[in-house]
C-alpha positions in Angstrom: -9.5 49.2 7.1 -11.9 48.5 10.3 -15.8 48.2 10.3 -17.9 51.3 8.8 -18.4 53.1 12.0 -14.8 53.3 13.8 -11.6 54.9 12.3 -8.5 52.8 10.9 -6.5 51.0 13.1 -2.3 51.2 12.7 -1.9 47.7 11.1 1.2 45.7 13.0 3.3 45.2 10.1 3.8 41.1 11.5 0.0 41.0 12.3 -0.3 42.0 8.1 1.9 38.9 7.5 0.0 36.8 9.4 -3.2 37.7 8.0 -2.0 37.5 4.2 -1.6 33.5 5.4 -4.9 33.0 5.4 -7.2 31.7 2.8 -8.9 34.9 1.8 -12.7 35.0 1.8 -14.4 35.0 -2.1 -15.3 39.1 -2.5 -18.5 39.3 -4.3 -19.0 39.4 -7.7 -19.4 43.4 -8.9 -19.1 43.5 -12.5 -21.3 40.8 -14.7 -20.5 40.3 -18.7 -23.2 40.1 -20.9 -23.7 38.0 -24.5 -27.5 37.6 -25.8 -29.5 36.7 -23.1 -27.3 35.4 -20.7 -24.2 36.5 -18.1 -21.4 34.7 -19.6 -18.8 36.2 -16.8 -18.4 37.3 -13.4 -15.9 39.7 -11.8 -14.9 39.9 -8.3 -14.0 42.5 -6.3 -14.1 44.8 -3.2 -14.0 48.4 -3.4 -13.9 51.4 -0.1 -14.8 55.2 -0.4 -12.8 56.4 2.4 -13.0 59.7 4.3 -10.1 60.9 6.2 -10.1 60.1 9.3 -10.4 56.2 8.4 -14.0 56.1 7.5 -14.9 54.1 5.0 -17.8 55.2 3.4 -19.1 52.5 1.4 -17.5 49.7 0.3 -17.5 45.9 -0.3 -15.9 43.0 -0.5 -12.5 42.3 1.8 -10.7 45.9 2.3 -8.5 44.6 5.0 -7.1 42.1 2.6 -3.1 43.2 1.7 -3.0 44.5 -2.5 -0.1 45.7 -4.1 -1.5 49.6 -5.6 0.8 49.7 -8.5 0.3 52.7 -11.3 -2.4 53.5 -9.1 0.0 55.5 -6.6 1.2 57.2 -8.9 0.1 61.1 -8.0 1.4 60.3 -4.6 4.9 58.7 -5.6 4.4 61.8 -7.4 4.4 63.7 -3.7 8.5 63.6 -3.4 9.0 65.7 -6.4 6.6 68.6 -5.8 7.9 68.8 -2.0 11.3 68.2 -1.5 11.0 71.5 -4.0 12.4 69.4 -7.0 10.1 70.8 -9.4 10.4 74.2 -8.4 14.9 73.7 -9.2 13.8 72.4 -12.4 11.0 74.6 -13.7 8.8 71.0 -13.6 5.8 72.9 -15.6 1.9 71.8 -14.8 2.0 69.5 -17.5 5.2 67.6 -16.2 3.9 66.8 -13.1 0.7 65.2 -15.1 2.7 62.8 -16.5 4.9 62.2 -13.5 1.0 60.9 -12.2 0.5 58.8 -15.4 0.2 55.5 -17.4 0.6 57.2 -20.7 0.1 55.3 -24.0 3.0 56.5 -25.4 1.4 59.1 -27.6 3.9 62.0 -29.8 3.0 64.8 -26.8 4.0 62.3 -24.3 6.8 60.5 -25.3 8.3 64.3 -26.8 7.8 65.7 -23.3 9.4 63.4 -21.5 12.3 63.7 -23.9 12.3 67.0 -23.3 11.8 67.3 -19.6 15.4 65.4 -19.3 16.8 67.7 -21.6 16.2 70.1 -19.0 17.7 68.6 -16.2 20.7 67.5 -18.2 20.3 64.0 -18.9 18.5 61.7 -21.4 16.5 59.0 -22.4 19.0 57.0 -21.6 18.9 57.2 -18.1 15.3 56.1 -17.5 15.8 52.9 -15.8 11.7 51.5 -16.8 12.8 49.6 -19.8 11.0 50.3 -23.5 7.6 49.1 -24.7 6.1 50.0 -27.9 3.6 52.5 -27.1 -0.1 51.3 -26.2 -1.7 53.6 -28.7 -2.6 52.3 -31.5 -2.4 54.7 -34.4 1.2 56.1 -32.5 2.2 52.8 -33.0 1.6 52.4 -36.4 3.1 55.9 -37.1 6.4 54.7 -35.2 6.6 51.6 -37.0 5.7 52.8 -40.8 9.2 55.0 -40.0 11.1 52.6 -39.5 11.0 53.6 -35.8 11.2 51.4 -32.9 10.6 52.3 -28.9 12.4 54.0 -26.4 12.4 54.1 -23.2 10.3 57.4 -23.5 7.4 55.6 -25.5 7.2 54.0 -21.7 4.0 54.6 -20.0 5.9 55.1 -17.1 8.1 57.4 -18.5 7.1 60.4 -16.5 6.9 59.3 -13.4 10.7 57.6 -14.1 11.8 61.2 -15.7 10.3 62.8 -12.0 12.6 60.5 -9.9 15.7 61.7 -11.9 15.2 65.0 -11.2 14.8 64.6 -7.4 17.5 62.2 -7.4 19.4 65.3 -9.3 17.7 67.6 -6.4 18.7 65.3 -3.6 21.8 65.3 -5.3 22.0 61.5 -4.9 23.6 59.2 -7.8 20.9 59.0 -10.8 21.6 55.2 -11.4 20.1 53.0 -9.6 17.4 55.5 -8.5 14.4 52.7 -8.9 16.4 50.7 -6.1 14.9 50.3 -2.8 17.8 51.4 -0.8 17.8 54.9 -3.1 17.6 58.4 -1.8 14.6 58.4 -4.5 12.5 55.2 -3.3 13.3 56.2 0.4 11.6 59.2 0.3 8.8 58.1 -2.0 8.7 55.4 1.3 8.2 58.0 3.9 5.6 59.6 1.6 3.7 56.6 1.1 4.1 55.4 5.2 2.7 59.3 5.9 -0.3 58.8 3.7 -1.7 54.7 4.3 -0.9 55.2 8.2 1.0 52.4 7.7 4.3 51.6 8.6 5.4 49.7 5.0 9.2 48.4 6.3 7.8 45.0 6.5 5.6 44.6 4.7 5.4 42.4 1.3 7.8 44.0 -1.3 8.3 43.0 -4.8 8.6 44.7 -7.8 6.7 46.9 -10.5 6.7 46.1 -14.0 8.8 49.8 -14.2 11.2 47.9 -12.0 9.9 50.4 -8.6 9.7 48.7 -5.7 6.0 48.0 -4.7 4.8 47.8 -1.0 1.6 45.5 -0.5 -0.4 47.1 1.9 -4.6 46.6 2.9 -7.5 48.3 -0.1 -8.7 50.4 2.7 -5.5 52.3 3.3 -5.4 52.8 -0.5 -8.7 54.8 0.4 -7.6 56.6 3.2 -4.3 57.8 1.2 -6.2 59.2 -2.1 -8.9 60.5 0.8 -5.6 62.6 2.5 -4.1 63.0 -1.1 -7.8 65.2 -1.2 -8.1 67.0 1.2 -4.4 67.1 3.2 -5.5 69.5 6.4 -3.7 67.5 8.4 -0.6 67.0 6.7 2.7 69.5 7.0 2.4 72.5 4.7 4.6 71.6 2.3 2.5 68.4 1.5 -1.3 70.1 1.5 1.1 72.1 -0.9 2.4 70.0 -3.0 -1.2 67.7 -3.6 -3.0 71.1 -4.6 -0.5 71.4 -6.9 -0.6 67.7 -8.5 -4.6 67.4 -8.3 -4.3 71.0 -10.3 -1.4 69.8 -12.9 -4.3 66.5 -13.3 -7.6 68.4 -13.7 -6.1 70.9 -16.0 -3.8 68.5 -18.2 -6.0 65.1 -18.2 -4.2 63.9 -21.3 -1.1 63.8 -20.0 -2.6 61.5 -17.3 -3.3 58.6 -19.9 -4.1 59.5 -23.5 -6.9 60.8 -25.9 -8.7 57.3 -25.5 -8.3 56.4 -21.8 -10.5 56.1 -19.0 -8.4 58.0 -16.9 -8.3 61.2 -19.3 -11.7 61.0 -20.0 -13.4 61.1 -16.2 -10.8 63.6 -15.4 -12.4 65.9 -18.5 -15.8 64.7 -17.8 -16.1 65.9 -14.3 -13.8 69.1 -15.1 -11.2 67.2 -11.9 -14.1 66.9 -9.7 -12.9 63.0 -9.8 -9.2 62.7 -9.9 -8.8 59.3 -11.2 -5.8 57.1 -11.6 -5.9 53.4 -12.9 -3.5 50.4 -11.7 -2.1 46.8 -13.3 -4.3 43.9 -12.5 -7.7 45.3 -11.7 -6.6 48.0 -9.3 -8.2 51.6 -9.2 -7.8 54.3 -6.8 -9.8 58.0 -7.2 -9.5 61.4 -5.1 -12.2 63.8 -4.5 -11.5 66.8 -3.2 -15.1 68.5 -2.5 -16.1 65.8 -0.3 -12.6 64.8 1.1 -12.8 61.2 -0.3 -10.6 58.9 -1.3 -11.2 55.9 -3.7 -10.0 52.4 -3.7 -10.9 49.4 -6.1 -9.6 45.7 -6.4 -10.5 42.9 -9.0 -9.6 40.1 -7.9 -8.9 38.3 -11.5 -6.6 41.6 -12.1 -9.1 42.8 -15.1 -9.4 45.8 -16.6 -12.5 46.4 -18.0 -14.3 45.3 -15.0 -12.3 47.8 -12.5 -13.3 50.9 -14.7 -17.0 49.8 -14.5 -16.6 49.4 -10.6 -15.0 53.2 -10.6 -17.1 54.5 -12.8 -20.2 53.2 -11.1 -19.3 54.6 -7.6 -18.0 58.3 -8.6 -21.7 57.9 -10.2 -23.0 56.8 -6.9 -21.2 59.9 -5.6 -23.0 62.2 -7.3 -19.9 63.5 -8.9 -21.5 62.6 -12.9 -24.1 65.6 -13.8 -26.2 64.8 -16.9 -23.4 66.3 -19.7 -20.9 63.4 -17.3 -23.2 60.8 -17.9 -24.0 61.7 -21.4 -20.6 61.9 -22.4 -19.2 59.0 -20.3 -22.3 56.6 -20.9 -19.8 54.1 -23.2 -18.1 54.4 -19.8 -20.6 53.3 -17.1 -21.9 50.3 -19.2 -19.5 49.2 -22.0 -20.8 47.3 -25.2 -19.6 44.0 -25.8 -18.4 44.3 -29.5 -17.8 41.6 -32.6 -15.9 41.5 -34.8 -18.5 43.0 -36.9 -18.8 45.7 -34.7 -22.1 45.0 -33.6 -23.2 44.9 -30.1 -23.9 41.7 -28.7 -23.8 42.0 -24.9 -22.5 44.5 -21.9 -20.2 45.0 -19.1 -22.4 45.7 -16.2 -22.3 46.5 -12.3 -23.6 43.4 -11.0 -27.3 43.8 -9.5 -27.4 45.7 -6.2 -22.8 45.3 -6.1 -22.7 49.2 -5.1 -25.6 51.0 -2.5 
């Protein structure tokens, strides 16, 4: 993205590749971790708040630096499921649409929803190519283990997204096997949407493989914010995409527990703001949000990849944008300035925004 007083340039892929070879400037300290009377650790990073015209209204650090958006981009990937008609064709519910956007905790409601969805479209958990891992939700993990169970791909935090991809493959009459590969029609459909939403040609962008096996495309942090602004207010997008954005926003707002889990930041923020802030976490310190009432997108990247820092920055930005009323601030107080707790349960410090991190 460009400076805050001008709209974004359309980035030349070759230019992006060259820029990535330069030594990056240090991003500012955004978060401090205190213990007792001193600051023990500091987290550097960058953030951008952008409108649909590409104007950066609030920022810190290098918002031009290329990042992988990781799972923060799932609501945008879910657009392919909805706008192609696949969701309607397979009677995908709003709760399932929210699950398609999720990095969920593997609670029973998440795993069971993915299983039922796959059964309805004539597939099974065996068709998921995301791999298996134990539930992130510790009580669910303990219950599964206590009953002699083992995790399946339905417990994978990305099983909803992958169920959506399989639904899209069926709708496109494409092979379901290999739906995670770059050249598969599912991933090509997603790529085209990402290019339109970010305003980038991503064909020659840096490319990697996400934790669940699908392609990731490097993009400037500011363009991620632009994509979420367009998701929040897609007036410049085709009508079917406008409708798809509206449905996904509604689904996330009405089913926040499907987006993450009962104990998770994303679920708590979406619920506390009643959908005024639709937030989505990603691995390696990435966070994104859509603010429909303001037509804004928000993107955060913490340099050292720490989620504890990205959550504090996102909470601080939402507060700065006036999205947290008194009730929401009370509910989310532990997220705005999380306590640092020792093994005895004693508060020994805090995780807080650095002075003047968000001005």
